[in-house]
CHARMM-style PDB file with segment names, atoms N, HN, CA, C and O in Angstrom:
ATOM      1  N   MET     1       0.827  -1.192   0.000  1.00  0.00      PROA
ATOM      2  CA  MET     1       0.000   0.000   0.000  1.00  0.00      PROA
ATOM      3  C   MET     1       0.871   1.256   0.000  1.00  0.00      PROA
ATOM      4  O   MET     1       0.587   2.205  -0.731  1.00  0.00      PROA
ATOM      5  N   GLU     2       1.933   1.269   0.817  1.00  0.00      PROA
ATOM      6  HN  GLU     2       2.164   0.498   1.411  1.00  0.00      PROA
ATOM      7  CA  GLU     2       2.812   2.427   0.882  1.00  0.00      PROA
ATOM      8  C   GLU     2       3.507   2.647  -0.460  1.00  0.00      PROA
ATOM      9  O   GLU     2       3.690   3.788  -0.885  1.00  0.00      PROA
ATOM     10  N   LYS     3       3.893   1.561  -1.126  1.00  0.00      PROA
ATOM     11  HN  LYS     3       3.745   0.635  -0.781  1.00  0.00      PROA
ATOM     12  CA  LYS     3       4.549   1.665  -2.428  1.00  0.00      PROA
ATOM     13  C   LYS     3       3.599   2.282  -3.449  1.00  0.00      PROA
ATOM     14  O   LYS     3       4.021   3.091  -4.276  1.00  0.00      PROA
ATOM     15  N   GLU     4       2.318   1.908  -3.400  1.00  0.00      PROA
ATOM     16  HN  GLU     4       1.975   1.251  -2.728  1.00  0.00      PROA
ATOM     17  CA  GLU     4       1.326   2.475  -4.314  1.00  0.00      PROA
ATOM     18  C   GLU     4       1.181   3.975  -4.083  1.00  0.00      PROA
ATOM     19  O   GLU     4       1.075   4.740  -5.041  1.00  0.00      PROA
ATOM     20  N   SER     5       1.174   4.401  -2.826  1.00  0.00      PROA
ATOM     21  HN  SER     5       1.260   3.779  -2.048  1.00  0.00      PROA
ATOM     22  CA  SER     5       1.075   5.829  -2.513  1.00  0.00      PROA
ATOM     23  C   SER     5       2.286   6.573  -3.037  1.00  0.00      PROA
ATOM     24  O   SER     5       2.168   7.692  -3.537  1.00  0.00      PROA
ATOM     25  N   SER     6       3.450   5.955  -2.922  1.00  0.00      PROA
ATOM     26  HN  SER     6       3.547   5.047  -2.516  1.00  0.00      PROA
ATOM     27  CA  SER     6       4.681   6.572  -3.412  1.00  0.00      PROA
ATOM     28  C   SER     6       4.632   6.734  -4.931  1.00  0.00      PROA
ATOM     29  O   SER     6       5.028   7.773  -5.459  1.00  0.00      PROA
ATOM     30  N   ILE     7       4.157   5.728  -5.616  1.00  0.00      PROA
ATOM     31  HN  ILE     7       3.836   4.884  -5.187  1.00  0.00      PROA
ATOM     32  CA  ILE     7       4.032   5.792  -7.079  1.00  0.00      PROA
ATOM     33  C   ILE     7       3.019   6.865  -7.468  1.00  0.00      PROA
ATOM     34  O   ILE     7       3.260   7.647  -8.387  1.00  0.00      PROA
ATOM     35  N   GLU     8       1.895   6.899  -6.775  1.00  0.00      PROA
ATOM     36  HN  GLU     8       1.699   6.263  -6.028  1.00  0.00      PROA
ATOM     37  CA  GLU     8       0.877   7.914  -7.061  1.00  0.00      PROA
ATOM     38  C   GLU     8       1.420   9.314  -6.820  1.00  0.00      PROA
ATOM     39  O   GLU     8       1.143  10.229  -7.596  1.00  0.00      PROA
ATOM     40  N   LEU     9       2.185   9.488  -5.762  1.00  0.00      PROA
ATOM     41  HN  LEU     9       2.410   8.745  -5.132  1.00  0.00      PROA
ATOM     42  CA  LEU     9       2.771  10.788  -5.458  1.00  0.00      PROA
ATOM     43  C   LEU     9       3.769  11.192  -6.542  1.00  0.00      PROA
ATOM     44  O   LEU     9       3.786  12.348  -6.963  1.00  0.00      PROA
ATOM     45  N   GLN    10       4.589  10.265  -6.992  1.00  0.00      PROA
ATOM     46  HN  GLN    10       4.575   9.325  -6.650  1.00  0.00      PROA
ATOM     47  CA  GLN    10       5.540  10.549  -8.068  1.00  0.00      PROA
ATOM     48  C   GLN    10       4.808  10.947  -9.347  1.00  0.00      PROA
ATOM     49  O   GLN    10       5.219  11.881 -10.035  1.00  0.00      PROA
ATOM     50  N   GLN    11       3.740  10.250  -9.662  1.00  0.00      PROA
ATOM     51  HN  GLN    11       3.405   9.491  -9.103  1.00  0.00      PROA
ATOM     52  CA  GLN    11       2.953  10.579 -10.851  1.00  0.00      PROA
ATOM     53  C   GLN    11       2.310  11.948 -10.718  1.00  0.00      PROA
ATOM     54  O   GLN    11       2.255  12.702 -11.689  1.00  0.00      PROA
ATOM     55  N   LEU    12       1.827  12.278  -9.536  1.00  0.00      PROA
ATOM     56  HN  LEU    12       1.872  11.665  -8.747  1.00  0.00      PROA
ATOM     57  CA  LEU    12       1.224  13.583  -9.289  1.00  0.00      PROA
ATOM     58  C   LEU    12       2.263  14.693  -9.446  1.00  0.00      PROA
ATOM     59  O   LEU    12       1.968  15.747 -10.010  1.00  0.00      PROA
ATOM     60  N   ILE    13       3.456  14.460  -8.957  1.00  0.00      PROA
ATOM     61  HN  ILE    13       3.696  13.604  -8.499  1.00  0.00      PROA
ATOM     62  CA  ILE    13       4.535  15.441  -9.098  1.00  0.00      PROA
ATOM     63  C   ILE    13       4.880  15.643 -10.569  1.00  0.00      PROA
ATOM     64  O   ILE    13       5.040  16.780 -11.013  1.00  0.00      PROA
ATOM     65  N   GLN    14       4.998  14.566 -11.323  1.00  0.00      PROA
ATOM     66  HN  GLN    14       4.868  13.642 -10.963  1.00  0.00      PROA
ATOM     67  CA  GLN    14       5.304  14.669 -12.754  1.00  0.00      PROA
ATOM     68  C   GLN    14       4.202  15.407 -13.502  1.00  0.00      PROA
ATOM     69  O   GLN    14       4.483  16.259 -14.345  1.00  0.00      PROA
ATOM     70  N   LEU    15       2.977  15.090 -13.204  1.00  0.00      PROA
ATOM     71  HN  LEU    15       2.749  14.397 -12.519  1.00  0.00      PROA
ATOM     72  CA  LEU    15       1.846  15.746 -13.854  1.00  0.00      PROA
ATOM     73  C   LEU    15       1.804  17.232 -13.509  1.00  0.00      PROA
ATOM     74  O   LEU    15       1.518  18.071 -14.364  1.00  0.00      PROA
ATOM     75  N   THR    16       2.089  17.540 -12.271  1.00  0.00      PROA
ATOM     76  HN  THR    16       2.321  16.859 -11.577  1.00  0.00      PROA
ATOM     77  CA  THR    16       2.116  18.942 -11.848  1.00  0.00      PROA
ATOM     78  C   THR    16       3.212  19.704 -12.576  1.00  0.00      PROA
ATOM     79  O   THR    16       3.000  20.841 -12.997  1.00  0.00      PROA
ATOM     80  N   GLN    17       4.388  19.088 -12.731  1.00  0.00      PROA
ATOM     81  HN  GLN    17       4.560  18.164 -12.389  1.00  0.00      PROA
ATOM     82  CA  GLN    17       5.477  19.748 -13.450  1.00  0.00      PROA
ATOM     83  C   GLN    17       5.087  20.001 -14.906  1.00  0.00      PROA
ATOM     84  O   GLN    17       5.384  21.065 -15.450  1.00  0.00      PROA
ATOM     85  N   LYS    18       4.431  19.041 -15.532  1.00  0.00      PROA
ATOM     86  HN  LYS    18       4.190  18.177 -15.091  1.00  0.00      PROA
ATOM     87  CA  LYS    18       3.971  19.226 -16.913  1.00  0.00      PROA
ATOM     88  C   LYS    18       2.960  20.364 -16.996  1.00  0.00      PROA
ATOM     89  O   LYS    18       2.993  21.166 -17.930  1.00  0.00      PROA
ATOM     90  N   PHE    19       2.068  20.430 -16.022  1.00  0.00      PROA
ATOM     91  HN  PHE    19       2.041  19.779 -15.263  1.00  0.00      PROA
ATOM     92  CA  PHE    19       1.081  21.503 -15.983  1.00  0.00      PROA
ATOM     93  C   PHE    19       1.765  22.857 -15.868  1.00  0.00      PROA
ATOM     94  O   PHE    19       1.426  23.792 -16.593  1.00  0.00      PROA
ATOM     95  N   LEU    20       2.731  22.961 -14.956  1.00  0.00      PROA
ATOM     96  HN  LEU    20       3.006  22.201 -14.367  1.00  0.00      PROA
ATOM     97  CA  LEU    20       3.433  24.229 -14.765  1.00  0.00      PROA
ATOM     98  C   LEU    20       4.217  24.621 -16.013  1.00  0.00      PROA
ATOM     99  O   LEU    20       4.236  25.793 -16.389  1.00  0.00      PROA
ATOM    100  N   ASP    21       4.861  23.654 -16.654  1.00  0.00      PROA
ATOM    101  HN  ASP    21       4.845  22.702 -16.348  1.00  0.00      PROA
ATOM    102  CA  ASP    21       5.581  23.931 -17.906  1.00  0.00      PROA
ATOM    103  C   ASP    21       4.619  24.418 -18.981  1.00  0.00      PROA
ATOM    104  O   ASP    21       4.915  25.365 -19.710  1.00  0.00      PROA
ATOM    105  N   PHE    22       3.470  23.765 -19.074  1.00  0.00      PROA
ATOM    106  HN  PHE    22       3.229  22.995 -18.482  1.00  0.00      PROA
ATOM    107  CA  PHE    22       2.474  24.124 -20.079  1.00  0.00      PROA
ATOM    108  C   PHE    22       1.931  25.531 -19.848  1.00  0.00      PROA
ATOM    109  O   PHE    22       1.844  26.329 -20.781  1.00  0.00      PROA
ATOM    110  N   THR    23       1.567  25.834 -18.597  1.00  0.00      PROA
ATOM    111  HN  THR    23       1.638  25.186 -17.839  1.00  0.00      PROA
ATOM    112  CA  THR    23       1.017  27.165 -18.326  1.00  0.00      PROA
ATOM    113  C   THR    23       2.069  28.247 -18.537  1.00  0.00      PROA
ATOM    114  O   THR    23       1.749  29.347 -18.990  1.00  0.00      PROA
ATOM    115  N   LYS    24       3.316  27.943 -18.214  1.00  0.00      PROA
ATOM    116  HN  LYS    24       3.576  27.050 -17.846  1.00  0.00      PROA
ATOM    117  CA  LYS    24       4.393  28.914 -18.442  1.00  0.00      PROA
ATOM    118  C   LYS    24       4.573  29.172 -19.935  1.00  0.00      PROA
ATOM    119  O   LYS    24       4.789  30.311 -20.348  1.00  0.00      PROA
ATOM    120  N   SER    25       4.486  28.119 -20.744  1.00  0.00      PROA
ATOM    121  HN  SER    25       4.310  27.193 -20.409  1.00  0.00      PROA
ATOM    122  CA  SER    25       4.622  28.303 -22.193  1.00  0.00      PROA
ATOM    123  C   SER    25       3.453  29.112 -22.750  1.00  0.00      PROA
ATOM    124  O   SER    25       3.637  29.917 -23.663  1.00  0.00      PROA
ATOM    125  N   LEU    26       2.259  28.906 -22.212  1.00  0.00      PROA
ATOM    126  HN  LEU    26       2.109  28.252 -21.470  1.00  0.00      PROA
ATOM    127  CA  LEU    26       1.112  29.710 -22.640  1.00  0.00      PROA
ATOM    128  C   LEU    26       1.340  31.183 -22.327  1.00  0.00      PROA
ATOM    129  O   LEU    26       1.035  32.057 -23.138  1.00  0.00      PROA
ATOM    130  N   LEU    27       1.876  31.443 -21.147  1.00  0.00      PROA
ATOM    131  HN  LEU    27       2.123  30.733 -20.488  1.00  0.00      PROA
ATOM    132  CA  LEU    27       2.160  32.816 -20.740  1.00  0.00      PROA
ATOM    133  C   LEU    27       3.226  33.439 -21.644  1.00  0.00      PROA
ATOM    134  O   LEU    27       3.072  34.569 -22.106  1.00  0.00      PROA
ATOM    135  N   GLU    28       4.292  32.703 -21.891  1.00  0.00      PROA
ATOM    136  HN  GLU    28       4.417  31.784 -21.516  1.00  0.00      PROA
ATOM    137  CA  GLU    28       5.393  33.220 -22.710  1.00  0.00      PROA
ATOM    138  C   GLU    28       4.966  33.492 -24.150  1.00  0.00      PROA
ATOM    139  O   GLU    28       5.474  34.417 -24.783  1.00  0.00      PROA
ATOM    140  N   ARG    29       4.041  32.697 -24.667  1.00  0.00      PROA
ATOM    141  HN  ARG    29       3.628  31.946 -24.153  1.00  0.00      PROA
ATOM    142  CA  ARG    29       3.556  32.901 -26.043  1.00  0.00      PROA
ATOM    143  C   ARG    29       2.471  33.960 -26.122  1.00  0.00      PROA
ATOM    144  O   ARG    29       2.066  34.360 -27.214  1.00  0.00      PROA
ATOM    145  N   GLY    30       2.002  34.411 -24.976  1.00  0.00      PROA
ATOM    146  HN  GLY    30       2.331  34.085 -24.089  1.00  0.00      PROA
ATOM    147  CA  GLY    30       0.962  35.429 -24.957  1.00  0.00      PROA
ATOM    148  C   GLY    30      -0.441  34.873 -25.105  1.00  0.00      PROA
ATOM    149  O   GLY    30      -1.380  35.624 -25.372  1.00  0.00      PROA
ATOM    150  N   ASN    31      -0.598  33.571 -24.937  1.00  0.00      PROA
ATOM    151  HN  ASN    31       0.164  32.960 -24.721  1.00  0.00      PROA
ATOM    152  CA  ASN    31      -1.919  32.948 -25.042  1.00  0.00      PROA
ATOM    153  C   ASN    31      -2.775  33.194 -23.806  1.00  0.00      PROA
ATOM    154  O   ASN    31      -4.004  33.150 -23.873  1.00  0.00      PROA
ATOM    155  N   ILE    32      -2.118  33.455 -22.675  1.00  0.00      PROA
ATOM    156  HN  ILE    32      -1.120  33.491 -22.621  1.00  0.00      PROA
ATOM    157  CA  ILE    32      -2.825  33.803 -21.446  1.00  0.00      PROA
ATOM    158  C   ILE    32      -2.131  35.015 -20.827  1.00  0.00      PROA
ATOM    159  O   ILE    32      -0.963  35.292 -21.100  1.00  0.00      PROA
ATOM    160  N   THR    33      -2.872  35.721 -19.996  1.00  0.00      PROA
ATOM    161  HN  THR    33      -3.821  35.496 -19.774  1.00  0.00      PROA
ATOM    162  CA  THR    33      -2.300  36.879 -19.306  1.00  0.00      PROA
ATOM    163  C   THR    33      -1.576  36.415 -18.044  1.00  0.00      PROA
ATOM    164  O   THR    33      -1.721  35.273 -17.608  1.00  0.00      PROA
ATOM    165  N   GLU    34      -0.803  37.317 -17.476  1.00  0.00      PROA
ATOM    166  HN  GLU    34      -0.685  38.244 -17.830  1.00  0.00      PROA
ATOM    167  CA  GLU    34      -0.117  36.985 -16.231  1.00  0.00      PROA
ATOM    168  C   GLU    34      -1.132  36.701 -15.124  1.00  0.00      PROA
ATOM    169  O   GLU    34      -0.918  35.829 -14.282  1.00  0.00      PROA
ATOM    170  N   GLU    35      -2.234  37.443 -15.137  1.00  0.00      PROA
ATOM    171  HN  GLU    35      -2.408  38.150 -15.822  1.00  0.00      PROA
ATOM    172  CA  GLU    35      -3.288  37.208 -14.145  1.00  0.00      PROA
ATOM    173  C   GLU    35      -3.873  35.800 -14.292  1.00  0.00      PROA
ATOM    174  O   GLU    35      -4.099  35.116 -13.294  1.00  0.00      PROA
ATOM    175  N   GLN    36      -4.117  35.369 -15.526  1.00  0.00      PROA
ATOM    176  HN  GLN    36      -3.933  35.925 -16.337  1.00  0.00      PROA
ATOM    177  CA  GLN    36      -4.635  34.020 -15.755  1.00  0.00      PROA
ATOM    178  C   GLN    36      -3.625  32.968 -15.296  1.00  0.00      PROA
ATOM    179  O   GLN    36      -3.995  31.955 -14.702  1.00  0.00      PROA
ATOM    180  N   TYR    37      -2.356  33.221 -15.578  1.00  0.00      PROA
ATOM    181  HN  TYR    37      -2.056  34.044 -16.061  1.00  0.00      PROA
ATOM    182  CA  TYR    37      -1.298  32.296 -15.161  1.00  0.00      PROA
ATOM    183  C   TYR    37      -1.289  32.147 -13.642  1.00  0.00      PROA
ATOM    184  O   TYR    37      -1.222  31.035 -13.118  1.00  0.00      PROA
ATOM    185  N   ILE    38      -1.356  33.272 -12.946  1.00  0.00      PROA
ATOM    186  HN  ILE    38      -1.410  34.176 -13.371  1.00  0.00      PROA
ATOM    187  CA  ILE    38      -1.355  33.248 -11.481  1.00  0.00      PROA
ATOM    188  C   ILE    38      -2.577  32.493 -10.958  1.00  0.00      PROA
ATOM    189  O   ILE    38      -2.464  31.685 -10.037  1.00  0.00      PROA
ATOM    190  N   GLN    39      -3.732  32.756 -11.544  1.00  0.00      PROA
ATOM    191  HN  GLN    39      -3.823  33.413 -12.292  1.00  0.00      PROA
ATOM    192  CA  GLN    39      -4.948  32.059 -11.110  1.00  0.00      PROA
ATOM    193  C   GLN    39      -4.826  30.555 -11.324  1.00  0.00      PROA
ATOM    194  O   GLN    39      -5.194  29.766 -10.454  1.00  0.00      PROA
ATOM    195  N   MET    40      -4.309  30.164 -12.480  1.00  0.00      PROA
ATOM    196  HN  MET    40      -4.010  30.805 -13.187  1.00  0.00      PROA
ATOM    197  CA  MET    40      -4.173  28.736 -12.779  1.00  0.00      PROA
ATOM    198  C   MET    40      -3.213  28.062 -11.805  1.00  0.00      PROA
ATOM    199  O   MET    40      -3.487  26.965 -11.320  1.00  0.00      PROA
ATOM    200  N   THR    41      -2.094  28.711 -11.520  1.00  0.00      PROA
ATOM    201  HN  THR    41      -1.870  29.602 -11.914  1.00  0.00      PROA
ATOM    202  CA  THR    41      -1.130  28.097 -10.610  1.00  0.00      PROA
ATOM    203  C   THR    41      -1.651  28.093  -9.174  1.00  0.00      PROA
ATOM    204  O   THR    41      -1.386  27.155  -8.422  1.00  0.00      PROA
ATOM    205  N   GLU    42      -2.385  29.131  -8.789  1.00  0.00      PROA
ATOM    206  HN  GLU    42      -2.600  29.894  -9.399  1.00  0.00      PROA
ATOM    207  CA  GLU    42      -2.973  29.142  -7.445  1.00  0.00      PROA
ATOM    208  C   GLU    42      -4.002  28.030  -7.291  1.00  0.00      PROA
ATOM    209  O   GLU    42      -4.085  27.404  -6.234  1.00  0.00      PROA
ATOM    210  N   HSD    43      -4.779  27.782  -8.327  1.00  0.00      PROA
ATOM    211  HN  HSD    43      -4.712  28.291  -9.185  1.00  0.00      PROA
ATOM    212  CA  HSD    43      -5.756  26.685  -8.284  1.00  0.00      PROA
ATOM    213  C   HSD    43      -5.028  25.351  -8.157  1.00  0.00      PROA
ATOM    214  O   HSD    43      -5.472  24.467  -7.424  1.00  0.00      PROA
ATOM    215  N   LYS    44      -3.918  25.204  -8.864  1.00  0.00      PROA
ATOM    216  HN  LYS    44      -3.557  25.922  -9.460  1.00  0.00      PROA
ATOM    217  CA  LYS    44      -3.143  23.961  -8.796  1.00  0.00      PROA
ATOM    218  C   LYS    44      -2.575  23.778  -7.390  1.00  0.00      PROA
ATOM    219  O   LYS    44      -2.573  22.665  -6.863  1.00  0.00      PROA
ATOM    220  N   ILE    45      -2.096  24.853  -6.786  1.00  0.00      PROA
ATOM    221  HN  ILE    45      -2.098  25.756  -7.215  1.00  0.00      PROA
ATOM    222  CA  ILE    45      -1.561  24.769  -5.423  1.00  0.00      PROA
ATOM    223  C   ILE    45      -2.656  24.340  -4.452  1.00  0.00      PROA
ATOM    224  O   ILE    45      -2.424  23.487  -3.595  1.00  0.00      PROA
ATOM    225  N   ARG    46      -3.839  24.919  -4.577  1.00  0.00      PROA
ATOM    226  HN  ARG    46      -4.028  25.612  -5.273  1.00  0.00      PROA
ATOM    227  CA  ARG    46      -4.960  24.530  -3.703  1.00  0.00      PROA
ATOM    228  C   ARG    46      -5.312  23.060  -3.898  1.00  0.00      PROA
ATOM    229  O   ARG    46      -5.579  22.345  -2.931  1.00  0.00      PROA
ATOM    230  N   PHE    47      -5.311  22.615  -5.142  1.00  0.00      PROA
ATOM    231  HN  PHE    47      -5.094  23.196  -5.927  1.00  0.00      PROA
ATOM    232  CA  PHE    47      -5.595  21.209  -5.432  1.00  0.00      PROA
ATOM    233  C   PHE    47      -4.566  20.313  -4.744  1.00  0.00      PROA
ATOM    234  O   PHE    47      -4.926  19.318  -4.114  1.00  0.00      PROA
ATOM    235  N   LEU    48      -3.297  20.663  -4.865  1.00  0.00      PROA
ATOM    236  HN  LEU    48      -3.005  21.471  -5.377  1.00  0.00      PROA
ATOM    237  CA  LEU    48      -2.248  19.852  -4.251  1.00  0.00      PROA
ATOM    238  C   LEU    48      -2.371  19.838  -2.731  1.00  0.00      PROA
ATOM    239  O   LEU    48      -2.151  18.807  -2.095  1.00  0.00      PROA
ATOM    240  N   GLU    49      -2.721  20.973  -2.156  1.00  0.00      PROA
ATOM    241  HN  GLU    49      -2.900  21.811  -2.672  1.00  0.00      PROA
ATOM    242  CA  GLU    49      -2.914  21.030  -0.708  1.00  0.00      PROA
ATOM    243  C   GLU    49      -4.086  20.154  -0.278  1.00  0.00      PROA
ATOM    244  O   GLU    49      -4.048  19.542   0.789  1.00  0.00      PROA
ATOM    245  N   ASP    50      -5.120  20.095  -1.102  1.00  0.00      PROA
ATOM    246  HN  ASP    50      -5.151  20.592  -1.969  1.00  0.00      PROA
ATOM    247  CA  ASP    50      -6.286  19.262  -0.792  1.00  0.00      PROA
ATOM    248  C   ASP    50      -5.976  17.779  -0.951  1.00  0.00      PROA
ATOM    249  O   ASP    50      -6.431  16.960  -0.152  1.00  0.00      PROA
ATOM    250  N   ILE    51      -5.211  17.432  -1.969  1.00  0.00      PROA
ATOM    251  HN  ILE    51      -4.842  18.098  -2.618  1.00  0.00      PROA
ATOM    252  CA  ILE    51      -4.979  16.025  -2.288  1.00  0.00      PROA
ATOM    253  C   ILE    51      -3.837  15.427  -1.464  1.00  0.00      PROA
ATOM    254  O   ILE    51      -3.810  14.215  -1.252  1.00  0.00      PROA
ATOM    255  N   TYR    52      -2.911  16.237  -1.004  1.00  0.00      PROA
ATOM    256  HN  TYR    52      -2.933  17.222  -1.176  1.00  0.00      PROA
ATOM    257  CA  TYR    52      -1.734  15.730  -0.291  1.00  0.00      PROA
ATOM    258  C   TYR    52      -2.079  14.811   0.883  1.00  0.00      PROA
ATOM    259  O   TYR    52      -1.497  13.731   0.985  1.00  0.00      PROA
ATOM    260  N   PRO    53      -3.000  15.193   1.770  1.00  0.00      PROA
ATOM    261  CA  PRO    53      -3.320  14.289   2.892  1.00  0.00      PROA
ATOM    262  C   PRO    53      -3.856  12.934   2.417  1.00  0.00      PROA
ATOM    263  O   PRO    53      -3.615  11.915   3.066  1.00  0.00      PROA
ATOM    264  N   ARG    54      -4.560  12.914   1.322  1.00  0.00      PROA
ATOM    265  HN  ARG    54      -4.755  13.741   0.795  1.00  0.00      PROA
ATOM    266  CA  ARG    54      -5.121  11.653   0.807  1.00  0.00      PROA
ATOM    267  C   ARG    54      -4.024  10.765   0.238  1.00  0.00      PROA
ATOM    268  O   ARG    54      -4.037   9.551   0.438  1.00  0.00      PROA
ATOM    269  N   VAL    55      -3.080  11.366  -0.468  1.00  0.00      PROA
ATOM    270  HN  VAL    55      -3.069  12.352  -0.631  1.00  0.00      PROA
ATOM    271  CA  VAL    55      -1.991  10.593  -1.066  1.00  0.00      PROA
ATOM    272  C   VAL    55      -1.026  10.130   0.021  1.00  0.00      PROA
ATOM    273  O   VAL    55      -0.509   9.014  -0.022  1.00  0.00      PROA
ATOM    274  N   LYS    56      -0.798  10.996   0.982  1.00  0.00      PROA
ATOM    275  HN  LYS    56      -1.218  11.903   1.018  1.00  0.00      PROA
ATOM    276  CA  LYS    56       0.118  10.679   2.078  1.00  0.00      PROA
ATOM    277  C   LYS    56      -0.407   9.512   2.913  1.00  0.00      PROA
ATOM    278  O   LYS    56       0.364   8.715   3.449  1.00  0.00      PROA
ATOM    279  N   GLY    57      -1.734   9.429   3.012  1.00  0.00      PROA
ATOM    280  HN  GLY    57      -2.360  10.076   2.577  1.00  0.00      PROA
ATOM    281  CA  GLY    57      -2.341   8.312   3.718  1.00  0.00      PROA
ATOM    282  C   GLY    57      -2.508   8.597   5.126  1.00  0.00      PROA
ATOM    283  OT1 GLY    57      -3.009   7.755   5.871  1.00  0.00      PROA
TER     284      GLY     57
END
């Protein structure tokens, strides 16, 4: 069970990094505003704070 949580946490970290890279590229290309970028990353942070206790077990 602990190994599964570790794998899930690693996958969540990888997915989060991809999300951050993607949103940064959108910002750099001008597809989103800085305000939109901040909102998107703040939502991701809240999601991670909510999910962390569940993944941690």
